Backbone as CSV, one residue per row, in Angstrom:
resi,resn,N_x,N_y,N_z,CA_x,CA_y,CA_z,C_x,C_y,C_z
1,UNK,-71.672,112.763,42.695,-71.413,113.123,44.091,-70.421,112.128,44.702
2,UNK,-69.493,112.645,45.532,-68.490,111.783,46.149,-69.149,110.808,47.111
3,UNK,-68.514,109.634,47.251,-69.050,108.633,48.170,-68.764,109.033,49.611
4,UNK,-69.463,108.358,50.533,-69.283,108.666,51.960,-67.859,108.389,52.412
5,UNK,-67.281,107.302,51.944,-65.909,106.969,52.344,-64.894,108.008,51.851
6,UNK,-65.115,108.505,50.621,-64.201,109.522,50.077,-64.242,110.801,50.917
7,UNK,-65.437,111.242,51.251,-65.581,112.466,52.045,-65.007,112.266,53.446
8,UNK,-65.276,111.074,54.012,-64.760,110.784,55.346,-63.237,110.777,55.361
9,UNK,-62.625,110.201,54.322,-61.160,110.191,54.231,-60.595,111.604,54.087
10,UNK,-61.291,112.455,53.357,-60.852,113.842,53.211,-60.901,114.571,54.546
11,UNK,-61.950,114.324,55.314,-62.070,114.961,56.630,-60.922,114.528,57.542
12,UNK,-60.621,113.228,57.539,-59.513,112.716,58.357,-58.196,113.339,57.920
13,UNK,-57.975,113.460,56.605,-56.739,114.053,56.104,-56.591,115.512,56.492
14,UNK,-57.665,116.278,56.421,-57.621,117.700,56.789,-57.347,117.853,58.278
15,UNK,-57.941,116.985,59.098,-57.715,117.068,60.545,-56.251,116.742,60.893
16,UNK,-55.662,115.806,60.183,-54.242,115.501,60.411,-53.359,116.670,59.983
17,UNK,-53.727,117.298,58.881,-52.985,118.483,58.434,-53.090,119.605,59.470
18,UNK,-54.261,119.750,60.060,-54.446,120.777,61.090,-53.539,120.519,62.289
19,UNK,-53.392,119.255,62.675,-52.502,118.935,63.788,-51.065,119.352,63.483
20,UNK,-50.640,119.151,62.230,-49.272,119.524,61.833,-49.104,121.036,61.845
21,UNK,-50.054,121.760,61.253,-49.938,123.219,61.196,-50.006,123.839,62.593
22,UNK,-50.815,123.264,63.455,-50.914,123.780,64.823,-49.608,123.552,65.581
23,UNK,-48.995,122.379,65.377,-47.717,122.097,66.030,-46.619,123.027,65.509
24,UNK,-46.613,123.267,64.192,-45.615,124.165,63.610,-45.813,125.594,64.101
25,UNK,-47.047,125.988,64.313,-47.329,127.310,64.868,-46.749,127.455,66.263
26,UNK,-46.886,126.420,67.088,-46.358,126.454,68.452,-44.839,126.481,68.450
27,UNK,-44.213,125.713,67.556,-42.750,125.704,67.461,-42.239,127.076,67.025
28,UNK,-42.899,127.656,66.008,-42.490,128.980,65.531,-42.670,130.036,66.618
29,UNK,-43.721,129.900,67.419,-43.957,130.844,68.514,-42.838,130.781,69.556
30,UNK,-42.418,129.564,69.892,-41.338,129.407,70.868,-40.016,129.965,70.331
31,UNK,-39.721,129.690,69.057,-38.482,130.196,68.463,-38.531,131.711,68.297
32,UNK,-39.720,132.238,68.042,-39.857,133.676,67.847,-39.494,134.449,69.108
33,UNK,-39.881,133.932,70.257,-39.576,134.631,71.506,-38.069,134.801,71.686
34,UNK,-37.320,133.738,71.432,-35.865,133.820,71.572,-35.256,134.761,70.532
35,UNK,-35.728,134.653,69.277,-35.191,135.510,68.217,-35.533,136.976,68.454
36,UNK,-36.728,137.223,68.974,-37.140,138.605,69.237,-36.313,139.211,70.366
37,UNK,-36.009,138.428,71.368,-35.164,138.924,72.463,-33.771,139.283,71.954
38,UNK,-33.232,138.456,71.038,-31.889,138.710,70.510,-31.837,140.013,69.711
39,UNK,-32.808,140.218,68.819,-32.777,141.421,67.988,-33.087,142.663,68.810
40,UNK,-33.954,142.550,69.814,-34.273,143.711,70.646,-33.095,144.117,71.526
41,UNK,-32.282,143.143,71.903,-31.078,143.471,72.676,-29.988,144.065,71.790
42,UNK,-29.905,143.585,70.561,-28.804,144.005,69.693,-29.105,145.292,68.938
43,UNK,-30.368,145.581,68.650,-30.724,146.722,67.801,-30.271,148.068,68.382
44,UNK,-30.442,148.361,69.685,-29.942,149.649,70.206,-28.437,149.815,70.022
45,UNK,-27.681,148.735,70.221,-26.230,148.792,70.018,-25.892,149.088,68.568
46,UNK,-26.574,148.405,67.633,-26.309,148.614,66.206,-26.685,150.027,65.779
47,UNK,-27.810,150.547,66.299,-28.232,151.906,65.945,-27.234,152.944,66.451
48,UNK,-26.772,152.780,67.684,-25.815,153.746,68.240,-24.476,153.647,67.520
49,UNK,-24.074,152.450,67.188,-22.838,152.251,66.425,-22.958,152.963,65.078
50,UNK,-24.101,152.801,64.443,-24.373,153.425,63.147,-24.284,154.952,63.258
51,UNK,-24.909,155.492,64.309,-24.923,156.944,64.511,-23.513,157.479,64.772
52,UNK,-22.774,156.793,65.663,-21.441,157.266,66.018,-20.487,157.205,64.829
53,UNK,-20.543,156.109,64.075,-19.648,155.961,62.939,-20.013,156.947,61.833
54,UNK,-21.302,157.234,61.700,-21.712,158.251,60.736,-21.134,159.600,61.080
55,UNK,-21.114,159.944,62.358,-20.530,161.207,62.799,-19.029,161.237,62.544
56,UNK,-18.362,160.122,62.785,-16.925,160.031,62.532,-16.599,160.174,61.049
57,UNK,-17.323,159.402,60.229,-17.022,159.373,58.799,-17.391,160.682,58.110
58,UNK,-18.410,161.390,58.643,-18.848,162.634,58.017,-17.758,163.696,58.055
59,UNK,-16.951,163.676,59.110,-15.909,164.687,59.237,-14.540,164.226,58.799
60,UNK,-14.451,163.057,58.200,-13.155,162.498,57.803,-13.005,162.546,56.290
61,UNK,-11.758,162.630,55.852,-11.459,162.611,54.430,-11.473,161.179,53.908
62,UNK,-11.770,161.019,52.619,-11.833,159.685,52.033,-10.504,158.954,52.099
63,UNK,-9.417,159.713,52.115,-8.094,159.095,52.116,-7.711,158.494,53.461
64,UNK,-8.517,158.771,54.497,-8.199,158.276,55.834,-8.259,156.761,55.886
65,UNK,-9.247,156.174,55.198,-9.417,154.721,55.213,-9.950,154.269,53.856
66,UNK,-9.485,153.134,53.347,-9.943,152.660,52.027,-11.436,152.404,51.947
67,UNK,-12.072,152.054,53.066,-13.503,151.774,53.034,-14.349,153.033,52.885
68,UNK,-13.728,154.208,53.037,-14.436,155.467,52.823,-14.307,155.950,51.382
69,UNK,-13.490,155.288,50.619,-13.228,155.721,49.253,-14.433,155.436,48.355
70,UNK,-14.862,156.472,47.661,-15.947,156.318,46.691,-15.325,156.243,45.309
71,UNK,-15.545,155.136,44.626,-14.945,154.941,43.305,-15.583,155.885,42.280
72,UNK,-14.757,156.377,41.387,-15.256,157.248,40.332,-16.218,156.507,39.407
73,UNK,-15.941,155.248,39.200,-16.793,154.432,38.335,-17.094,153.108,39.035
74,UNK,-18.360,152.804,39.164,-18.779,151.560,39.808,-18.964,150.489,38.744
75,UNK,-18.069,149.514,38.757,-18.113,148.454,37.753,-18.702,147.153,38.302
76,UNK,-18.549,146.921,39.622,-18.982,145.645,40.204,-19.753,145.898,41.494
77,UNK,-20.864,145.204,41.640,-21.715,145.341,42.824,-21.852,144.003,43.519
78,UNK,-21.622,143.996,44.818,-21.855,142.805,45.623,-23.178,142.927,46.366
79,UNK,-24.035,141.926,46.244,-25.342,141.941,46.913,-25.408,140.771,47.880
80,UNK,-25.551,141.078,49.159,-25.695,140.056,50.199,-27.185,139.840,50.434
81,UNK,-27.685,138.648,50.133,-29.115,138.338,50.271,-29.297,137.376,51.439
82,UNK,-30.106,137.781,52.413,-30.336,136.963,53.611,-31.780,136.483,53.608
83,UNK,-31.974,135.178,53.523,-33.306,134.571,53.592,-33.276,133.435,54.618
84,UNK,-34.383,132.733,54.736,-34.438,131.588,55.646,-33.966,130.325,54.920
85,UNK,-33.765,129.273,55.686,-33.406,127.973,55.107,-34.640,127.176,54.716
86,UNK,-35.727,127.376,55.444,-36.940,126.588,55.218,-38.075,127.484,54.736
87,UNK,-39.058,126.861,54.132,-40.224,127.579,53.638,-41.366,127.563,54.627
88,UNK,-42.587,127.510,54.096,-43.811,127.510,54.904,-43.911,128.756,55.780
89,UNK,-43.470,129.896,55.228,-43.594,131.165,55.965,-44.199,132.238,55.054
90,UNK,-45.185,131.824,54.273,-45.901,132.778,53.430,-45.022,133.331,52.321
91,UNK,-45.199,134.616,52.046,-44.460,135.280,50.969,-43.186,135.950,51.473
92,UNK,-42.751,135.612,52.669,-41.597,136.283,53.274,-40.352,136.155,52.401
93,UNK,-39.960,134.928,52.071,-38.767,134.723,51.247,-38.954,135.257,49.838
94,UNK,-40.145,135.069,49.286,-40.405,135.522,47.919,-40.243,137.031,47.793
95,UNK,-40.660,137.778,48.814,-40.528,139.239,48.773,-39.065,139.663,48.790
96,UNK,-38.261,139.009,49.638,-36.836,139.339,49.702,-36.149,139.005,48.380
97,UNK,-36.434,137.823,47.852,-35.798,137.383,46.611,-36.220,138.259,45.434
98,UNK,-37.472,138.677,45.420,-37.942,139.545,44.349,-37.219,140.887,44.382
99,UNK,-37.083,141.455,45.574,-36.379,142.736,45.692,-34.910,142.599,45.295
100,UNK,-34.259,141.520,45.747,-32.846,141.308,45.420,-32.654,141.093,43.924
101,UNK,-33.566,140.345,43.301,-33.450,140.074,41.871,-33.664,141.349,41.055
102,UNK,-34.632,142.170,41.458,-34.857,143.440,40.761,-33.640,144.351,40.905
103,UNK,-33.050,144.377,42.102,-31.855,145.182,42.325,-30.703,144.705,41.447
104,UNK,-30.503,143.377,41.401,-29.427,142.818,40.584,-29.650,143.106,39.106
105,UNK,-30.882,142.977,38.641,-31.180,143.234,37.230,-30.974,144.703,36.878
106,UNK,-31.310,145.596,37.811,-31.113,147.023,37.543,-29.630,147.362,37.453
107,UNK,-28.812,146.697,38.282,-27.364,146.930,38.218,-26.785,146.395,36.911
108,UNK,-27.275,145.246,36.488,-26.819,144.681,35.207,-27.215,145.599,34.054
109,UNK,-28.432,146.159,34.126,-28.886,147.075,33.082,-28.020,148.324,33.010
110,UNK,-27.402,148.693,34.128,-26.500,149.847,34.153,-25.094,149.493,33.665
111,UNK,-24.900,148.224,33.300,-23.605,147.797,32.804,-22.644,147.333,33.879
112,UNK,-23.152,147.023,35.065,-22.309,146.597,36.176,-22.318,145.075,36.312
113,UNK,-21.240,144.557,36.847,-21.153,143.131,37.160,-21.721,142.892,38.548
114,UNK,-22.584,141.907,38.678,-23.228,141.619,39.966,-22.696,140.306,40.527
115,UNK,-22.328,140.339,41.804,-21.864,139.144,42.500,-22.750,138.935,43.730
116,UNK,-23.306,137.736,43.824,-24.274,137.449,44.878,-23.613,136.705,46.041
117,UNK,-23.965,137.120,47.252,-23.567,136.425,48.477,-24.862,135.943,49.119
118,UNK,-25.158,134.667,48.959,-26.446,134.111,49.364,-26.348,133.464,50.749
119,UNK,-27.104,133.995,51.690,-27.158,133.456,53.047,-28.548,132.875,53.249
120,UNK,-28.616,131.575,53.456,-29.897,130.896,53.567,-30.132,130.021,52.348
121,UNK,-30.731,128.879,52.584,-30.922,127.900,51.509,-31.831,128.428,50.407
122,UNK,-32.848,129.191,50.778,-33.795,129.698,49.789,-33.121,130.643,48.800
123,UNK,-32.258,131.526,49.305,-31.578,132.449,48.393,-30.565,131.712,47.521
124,UNK,-29.891,130.723,48.100,-28.927,129.957,47.310,-29.616,129.231,46.160
125,UNK,-30.707,128.538,46.478,-31.418,127.777,45.447,-32.005,128.696,44.375
126,UNK,-32.430,129.882,44.781,-33.052,130.801,43.825,-32.024,131.374,42.852
127,UNK,-30.919,131.884,43.360,-29.965,132.581,42.490,-29.062,131.626,41.724
128,UNK,-29.020,130.359,42.127,-28.307,129.383,41.313,-29.001,129.169,39.974
129,UNK,-30.287,129.466,39.912,-31.050,129.270,38.681,-31.067,130.519,37.803
130,UNK,-30.437,131.602,38.284,-30.395,132.837,37.516,-29.033,132.988,36.847
131,UNK,-28.892,134.037,36.084,-27.638,134.303,35.373,-26.608,135.023,36.241
132,UNK,-27.002,135.420,37.446,-26.099,136.163,38.314,-25.084,135.223,38.968
133,UNK,-23.862,135.697,39.119,-22.791,134.892,39.698,-22.959,134.795,41.215
134,UNK,-22.953,133.581,41.719,-23.027,133.349,43.165,-21.605,133.128,43.676
135,UNK,-21.081,134.127,44.381,-19.705,134.065,44.881,-19.627,133.218,46.139
136,UNK,-20.634,133.361,46.997,-20.639,132.610,48.260,-22.059,132.192,48.588
137,UNK,-22.224,130.963,49.033,-23.535,130.438,49.403,-23.435,129.764,50.764
138,UNK,-24.290,130.191,51.678,-24.327,129.612,53.030,-25.704,128.991,53.236
139,UNK,-25.843,127.715,52.898,-27.105,127.010,53.122,-27.117,126.395,54.521
140,UNK,-28.310,126.255,55.073,-28.478,125.673,56.423,-27.679,126.443,57.462
141,UNK,-27.597,127.774,57.290,-26.842,128.600,58.232,-27.745,129.367,59.188
142,UNK,-29.022,129.507,58.845,-29.902,130.367,59.631,-30.512,129.669,60.833
143,UNK,-30.404,128.342,60.894,-31.000,127.622,62.022,-30.239,127.862,63.318
144,UNK,-28.946,128.056,63.223,-28.148,128.332,64.420,-26.875,129.068,64.050
145,UNK,-26.876,130.379,64.141,-25.717,131.177,63.754,-25.307,132.085,64.916
146,UNK,-24.086,132.583,64.838,-23.601,133.555,65.807,-22.819,134.629,65.069
147,UNK,-22.101,135.453,65.819,-21.398,136.584,65.213,-20.262,136.114,64.304
148,UNK,-19.835,134.869,64.461,-18.759,134.344,63.617,-19.157,134.352,62.151
149,UNK,-20.400,133.990,61.858,-20.873,133.986,60.474,-20.869,135.396,59.903
150,UNK,-21.340,136.363,60.692,-21.345,137.757,60.225,-19.927,138.257,59.980
151,UNK,-18.989,137.885,60.855,-17.597,138.299,60.684,-17.000,137.715,59.416
152,UNK,-17.332,136.456,59.135,-16.814,135.807,57.933,-17.348,136.474,56.668
153,UNK,-18.653,136.755,56.653,-19.242,137.425,55.484,-18.688,138.838,55.352
154,UNK,-18.579,139.537,56.486,-18.027,140.889,56.462,-16.605,140.916,55.933
155,UNK,-15.792,139.953,56.335,-14.407,139.881,55.851,-14.359,139.664,54.351
156,UNK,-15.265,138.843,53.824,-15.302,138.578,52.384,-15.600,139.846,51.585
157,UNK,-16.637,140.580,52.005,-17.005,141.778,51.242,-15.978,142.893,51.420
158,UNK,-15.365,142.979,52.596,-14.324,143.986,52.817,-13.110,143.690,51.934
159,UNK,-12.698,142.433,51.901,-11.567,142.056,51.048,-11.882,142.313,49.575
160,UNK,-13.124,142.023,49.189,-13.516,142.294,47.810,-13.473,143.770,47.486
161,UNK,-13.842,144.605,48.452,-13.821,146.054,48.229,-12.391,146.586,48.208
162,UNK,-11.552,146.077,49.106,-10.167,146.555,49.178,-9.359,146.145,47.948
163,UNK,-9.682,145.008,47.364,-8.956,144.537,46.181,-9.605,145.002,44.879
164,UNK,-10.632,145.868,45.009,-11.347,146.428,43.854,-12.137,145.378,43.081
165,UNK,-12.352,144.198,43.676,-13.245,143.218,43.062,-14.701,143.662,43.193
166,UNK,-14.983,144.484,44.200,-16.302,145.062,44.410,-16.150,146.572,44.547
167,UNK,-17.069,147.311,43.944,-17.060,148.775,44.051,-18.173,149.283,44.960
168,UNK,-19.115,148.418,45.273,-20.163,148.748,46.235,-20.761,147.439,46.756
169,UNK,-21.284,147.500,47.974,-21.872,146.314,48.604,-23.220,146.710,49.200
170,UNK,-24.258,145.929,48.893,-25.617,146.181,49.377,-26.146,144.901,50.013
171,UNK,-26.817,145.032,51.139,-27.414,143.872,51.801,-28.933,143.965,51.690
172,UNK,-29.571,142.836,51.379,-31.037,142.743,51.272,-31.502,141.717,52.306
173,UNK,-32.445,142.103,53.165,-32.885,141.231,54.249,-34.315,141.571,54.631
174,UNK,-34.894,140.781,55.523,-36.239,141.039,56.025,-36.167,141.695,57.386
175,UNK,-36.707,142.889,57.512,-36.650,143.626,58.778,-37.865,143.297,59.641
176,UNK,-37.614,142.944,60.890,-38.713,142.650,61.815,-39.213,143.962,62.411
177,UNK,-40.430,144.352,62.012,-41.043,145.563,62.549,-42.143,145.243,63.555
178,UNK,-42.895,144.191,63.285,-43.949,143.753,64.204,-44.327,142.327,63.831
179,UNK,-45.258,141.765,64.593,-45.702,140.404,64.310,-46.368,140.297,62.941
180,UNK,-46.937,141.400,62.456,-47.665,141.352,61.199,-46.917,142.010,60.048
181,UNK,-45.737,142.550,60.311,-45.037,143.305,59.271,-43.556,142.977,59.289
182,UNK,-43.075,142.352,58.203,-41.654,142.028,58.041,-41.247,142.351,56.602
183,UNK,-41.167,143.636,56.249,-40.907,144.002,54.851,-39.450,143.766,54.464
184,UNK,-39.188,143.514,53.189,-37.796,143.406,52.721,-37.141,144.781,52.712
185,UNK,-35.878,144.836,53.082,-35.148,146.103,53.178,-33.812,145.987,52.466
186,UNK,-33.289,147.129,52.007,-31.949,147.190,51.435,-31.127,148.207,52.210
187,UNK,-29.853,147.926,52.373,-28.939,148.847,53.044,-27.582,148.783,52.358
188,UNK,-27.036,149.937,52.046,-25.718,149.982,51.422,-24.654,149.921,52.510
189,UNK,-23.798,148.915,52.420,-22.715,148.759,53.394,-21.453,149.492,52.965
190,UNK,-21.118,149.369,51.695,-19.908,150.002,51.164,-20.250,150.648,49.823
191,UNK,-19.684,151.828,49.540,-18.781,152.612,50.387,-19.513,153.261,51.558
192,UNK,-18.761,153.628,52.559,-19.337,154.142,53.781,-19.844,155.572,53.661
193,UNK,-19.367,156.339,52.717,-19.673,157.767,52.662,-21.160,158.034,52.520
194,UNK,-21.815,157.338,51.593,-23.236,157.586,51.364,-24.067,157.256,52.591
195,UNK,-23.689,156.165,53.298,-24.422,155.784,54.511,-24.269,156.828,55.593
196,UNK,-23.038,157.256,55.823,-22.793,158.210,56.898,-23.401,159.563,56.598
197,UNK,-23.479,159.951,55.299,-24.088,161.230,54.966,-25.565,161.231,55.306
198,UNK,-26.230,160.084,55.086,-27.660,160.000,55.361,-27.939,160.067,56.847
199,UNK,-27.153,159.335,57.642,-27.457,159.216,59.061,-26.667,160.190,59.913
200,UNK,-25.405,160.389,59.579,-24.551,161.204,60.436,-24.598,162.668,60.138
201,UNK,-24.994,163.049,58.902,-24.939,164.452,58.544,-26.001,165.293,59.202
202,UNK,-27.063,164.700,59.707,-28.162,165.463,60.286,-28.015,165.672,61.782
203,UNK,-27.019,165.053,62.402,-26.861,165.170,63.841,-26.385,166.544,64.238
204,UNK,-26.924,167.085,65.328,-26.551,168.415,65.797,-25.453,168.372,66.845
205,UNK,-25.249,167.234,67.491,-24.246,167.136,68.549,-22.850,166.982,67.945
206,UNK,-21.856,167.541,68.638,-20.469,167.415,68.223,-19.703,166.703,69.323
207,UNK,-18.811,165.798,68.929,-18.074,164.991,69.891,-16.579,165.157,69.648
208,UNK,-15.830,164.980,70.722,-14.379,164.946,70.636,-13.951,163.515,70.888
209,UNK,-13.205,162.919,69.937,-12.840,161.514,70.013,-11.364,161.367,70.343
210,UNK,-11.068,160.396,71.174,-9.696,160.006,71.467,-9.595,158.487,71.376
211,UNK,-8.579,157.925,70.733,-7.506,158.658,70.027,-8.027,159.367,68.794
212,UNK,-7.219,159.557,67.781,-7.584,160.336,66.605,-8.726,159.670,65.846
213,UNK,-9.412,160.470,65.041,-10.497,159.949,64.209,-9.971,158.882,63.253
214,UNK,-8.783,159.104,62.715,-8.195,158.136,61.787,-7.970,156.783,62.460
215,UNK,-7.441,156.819,63.684,-7.210,155.575,64.414,-8.499,154.845,64.734
216,UNK,-9.536,155.594,65.104,-10.820,154.980,65.424,-11.466,154.371,64.181
217,UNK,-11.408,155.093,63.066,-12.010,154.575,61.838,-11.327,153.290,61.383
218,UNK,-10.012,153.256,61.507,-9.280,152.053,61.101,-9.715,150.839,61.914
219,UNK,-10.084,151.068,63.172,-10.489,149.973,64.051,-11.974,149.653,63.917
220,UNK,-12.800,150.701,63.720,-14.248,150.519,63.808,-14.930,150.222,62.478
221,UNK,-14.370,150.664,61.380,-15.042,150.449,60.093,-15.257,148.966,59.773
222,UNK,-14.235,148.105,59.905,-14.489,146.677,59.673,-15.519,146.097,60.643
223,UNK,-15.467,146.541,61.895,-16.449,146.053,62.876,-17.856,146.510,62.497
224,UNK,-17.951,147.715,61.964,-19.255,148.234,61.568,-19.906,147.341,60.517
225,UNK,-19.133,146.916,59.533,-19.662,146.032,58.492,-20.169,144.739,59.116
226,UNK,-19.373,144.170,60.021,-19.772,142.919,60.679,-21.047,143.103,61.492
227,UNK,-21.152,144.231,62.192,-22.336,144.501,63.023,-23.585,144.617,62.162
228,UNK,-23.478,145.313,61.032,-24.648,145.481,60.177,-25.075,144.164,59.526
229,UNK,-24.101,143.329,59.166,-24.433,142.009,58.614,-25.113,141.151,59.680
230,UNK,-24.600,141.209,60.903,-25.188,140.424,61.992,-26.611,140.892,62.294
231,UNK,-26.807,142.196,62.209,-28.162,142.716,62.427,-29.110,142.200,61.351
232,UNK,-28.642,142.149,60.104,-29.482,141.619,59.017,-29.823,140.157,59.269
233,UNK,-28.869,139.387,59.779,-29.122,137.979,60.093,-30.161,137.852,61.202
234,UNK,-30.026,138.654,62.265,-30.968,138.588,63.383,-32.363,139.025,62.953
235,UNK,-32.438,140.105,62.177,-33.735,140.594,61.712,-34.434,139.550,60.849
236,UNK,-33.688,138.950,59.945,-34.277,137.946,59.056,-34.740,136.719,59.829
237,UNK,-33.935,136.292,60.796,-34.304,135.124,61.595,-35.595,135.375,62.367
238,UNK,-35.691,136.539,62.995,-36.893,136.868,63.756,-38.097,137.010,62.826
239,UNK,-37.887,137.656,61.685,-38.977,137.838,60.727,-39.476,136.506,60.187
240,UNK,-38.541,135.571,59.974,-38.928,134.244,59.469,-39.902,133.554,60.410
241,UNK,-39.578,133.549,61.705,-40.443,132.863,62.669,-41.796,133.557,62.793
242,UNK,-41.798,134.889,62.735,-43.068,135.614,62.803,-43.923,135.319,61.575
243,UNK,-43.293,135.293,60.395,-44.041,134.999,59.164,-44.557,133.568,59.161
244,UNK,-43.749,132.616,59.641,-44.186,131.225,59.686,-45.330,131.050,60.686
245,UNK,-45.233,131.741,61.807,-46.298,131.654,62.811,-47.618,132.150,62.228
246,UNK,-47.574,133.265,61.495,-48.797,133.795,60.869,-49.311,132.856,59.782
247,UNK,-48.399,132.300,58.990,-48.804,131.398,57.905,-49.447,130.131,58.456
248,UNK,-48.875,129.568,59.508,-49.432,128.350,60.097,-50.765,128.632,60.794
249,UNK,-50.904,129.819,61.356,-52.178,130.183,61.971,-53.268,130.284,60.903
250,UNK,-52.926,130.899,59.768,-53.884,130.979,58.656,-54.204,129.590,58.105
251,UNK,-53.190,128.723,58.042,-53.411,127.365,57.541,-54.330,126.582,58.481
252,UNK,-54.158,126.776,59.787,-55.008,126.093,60.769,-56.460,126.547,60.632
253,UNK,-56.655,127.855,60.439,-58.014,128.370,60.239,-58.621,127.827,58.948
254,UNK,-57.790,127.723,57.917,-58.287,127.173,56.653,-58.696,125.711,56.809
255,UNK,-57.953,124.965,57.625,-58.311,123.560,57.887,-59.658,123.464,58.593
256,UNK,-59.895,124.372,59.536,-61.191,124.378,60.219,-62.330,124.647,59.234
257,UNK,-62.123,125.593,58.336,-63.149,125.910,57.348,-63.389,124.728,56.403
258,UNK,-62.294,124.073,55.991,-62.446,122.906,55.114,-63.147,121.765,55.834
259,UNK,-62.838,121.585,57.116,-63.492,120.523,57.885,-64.987,120.770,57.990
260,UNK,-65.372,122.032,58.244,-66.800,122.375,58.318,-67.490,122.116,56.980
261,UNK,-66.828,122.527,55.893,-67.428,122.338,54.568,-67.546,120.856,54.217
262,UNK,-66.528,120.077,54.538,-66.565,118.644,54.243,-67.571,117.914,55.130
263,UNK,-67.701,118.355,56.376,-68.696,117.745,57.269,-70.105,117.985,56.741
264,UNK,-70.346,119.208,56.251,-71.654,119.518,55.651,-71.889,118.650,54.418
265,UNK,-70.849,118.496,53.592,-70.973,117.651,52.401,-71.220,116.193,52.794
266,UNK,-70.538,115.733,53.869,-70.724,114.350,54.341,-72.169,114.125,54.781
267,UNK,-72.714,115.091,55.526,-74.095,114.961,56.001,-75.085,114.964,54.839
268,UNK,-74.809,115.840,53.847,-75.708,115.875,52.678,-75.636,114.564,51.898
269,UNK,-74.413,114.055,51.743,-74.241,112.793,51.014,-74.920,111.644,51.758
270,UNK,-74.771,111.632,53.072,-75.385,110.576,53.888,-76.902,110.670,53.815
271,UNK,-77.421,111.910,53.871,-78.872,112.076,53.787,-79.398,111.637,52.429
272,UNK,-78.613,111.967,51.366,-79.039,111.556,50.026,-79.024,110.041,49.897
273,UNK,-78.052,109.381,50.534,-77.976,107.925,50.489,-79.160,107.296,51.225
274,UNK,-79.508,107.876,52.385,-80.651,107.359,53.154,-81.941,107.544,52.372
275,UNK,-82.068,108.720,51.747,-83.289,108.995,50.958,-83.421,108.006,49.802
276,UNK,-82.284,107.723,49.154,-82.314,106.771,48.036,-82.710,105.384,48.510
277,UNK,-82.201,104.969,49.691,-82.575,103.658,50.235,-84.064,103.604,50.563
278,UNK,-84.595,104.671,51.149,-86.028,104.714,51.474,-86.880,104.637,50.221
279,UNK,-86.421,105.334,49.190,-87.171,105.286,47.933,-87.184,103.880,47.354
280,UNK,-86.070,103.166,47.487,-86.023,101.780,47.003,-86.975,100.891,47.797
281,UNK,-87.008,101.094,49.123,-87.899,100.291,49.975,-89.361,100.560,49.642
282,UNK,-89.695,101.863,49.515,-91.090,102.209,49.196,-91.468,101.675,47.809
283,UNK,-90.563,101.788,46.871,-90.837,101.280,45.528,-91.038,99.769,45.524
284,UNK,-90.226,99.058,46.322,-90.381,97.606,46.421,-91.702,97.221,47.039
285,UNK,-92.095,97.972,48.107,-93.369,97.674,48.788,-94.544,97.903,47.828
286,UNK,-94.473,98.980,47.068,-95.563,99.252,46.129,-95.633,98.188,45.051
287,UNK,-94.491,97.693,44.663,-94.473,96.653,43.627,-95.090,95.364,44.154
288,UNK,-94.818,95.021,45.430,-95.427,93.823,46.019,-96.946,93.937,46.115
289,UNK,-97.406,95.151,46.476,-98.864,95.343,46.553,-99.518,95.157,45.192
290,UNK,-98.843,95.628,44.134,-99.415,95.499,42.796,-99.486,94.049,42.369
């Protein structure tokens, strides 16, 4: 049985750990409010942009813009993986990385070349250890980013597509659905045709655009890529804080349970020590009487 000092030291250590997890929970809660406001403000704009561009692209010929061109043979796939920079947020990063790795392996099995664009320290560290080529890595970028980062990433994948270095581009990120649900998601950015067919082909409304559809597509298609990348960054950032808040809350509860269990063990150990001392005293007294 452990000594009283050992159990007491364990109790002190667990209580200190609880203070840390509780503080991290409060920090994540404060950051979550700001991140949630950002994604809730941006999501309606991104959805409407998605809908409008789908309607435009659905009625346009592939020759109107290079980003609408669907290659006859897909030889190279670019995968943009967005994770957090820090851990301690449960299985959030692991789920995203697992989905991205399975996607990359399936593309390799089809005979395609895979190029990774890793946003976030966790994705960079993970894919550096794999056989997949890491074309771009942005570590320590998720703590404070703006639309400039999305524009830079969007420009990279667009240039890769225009120069035929990439034949398709897919983004993998964590979508914020609620405080308890942040599932990993995939979205095809390029080519645009498949995306617009899914979203734009079902719309019943018809619009007249000015200037011409060709002029609008030339201006809006690059912006669309940037907007979708920025949305993935915002969703992942918000999901990270929600996942960390839940993980730290669970850790705090676990500390309470461990403290209760260790306190019970301390009391049992102390009682056993007192009983042993009493037995020694009684045994000594009986020996003196004899």
